[in-house]
C-alpha positions, 0 to 999 in steps of 0.5 A: 783498718781504714787509714783516712776519713771519718771511717778510720776515726770511728774504727779507732773508737769502735771498741767503745761501740757495741752491735747496732751502734757500731754499724750505725756510726759507720753508716751515713744513714740508717744501720745497714742490713749487712754484717760488719767484716769479721776481721778488723781492718779488712773491708767486706766486699762492696764495703763503702768504707773501702773508699776511705783508704784512697782519700786524703785527710778530710773535713768532718761536717755537721750531719744536720747541715753539712757545715765543715766543723773540723778535719781528721788531722785534728784528731787528739787523744785525751787520757790516752784515747781518741774516743770516749763513752760518757754519760751525763747527769741525766743518764744520757750516754754519748760516744764522743771523739776528741779534736784539738780544733773545731773552727766550725763550732761556736762555744755557748754559755759560761764554762762549767766545772761541775760534771766534767768528764775530764778531771780539771777541765771546765766545759762549754757546749759546742754548737754548729756555727751554721745551723746551731745544732749541738755538736758536742763540748769544748773543754778548757783548763788554764794549764793545759791545751783546750780541746773539743769533743764531738758526738759521733752521731752528729758528724759526717764526712 
């Protein structure tokens, strides 16, 4: 298993991804033609994720403009998981990752309680501070710590 970088975050949430979406999430661009390694945690020959084994915790950035939005050290488990597969009321599915902090995001709009994916929490849209891209959501509650959820295909390291 990769131990640092976005590759490790996606690896930890990979049980939520299936087939081609797992390959696409692991890749900074279009899904590669090569198959994923058969043994979780063992990089394939010439696997670009192998480089993450050597790196320190790194910034996670907006895929659209490159603005750093959080850091992997702010990874957070919510309801026992770092990654969640969620569906909005319009039937659009997202794979999201939870972070305790995302200073590169700006919360937009009023907090809403309706349709929250996390019981007792209200949500706001989280946008990239630089380009305004929709990065995910900010969840808050009076009695618990707030957190961000970032959409996997909107971030890169």
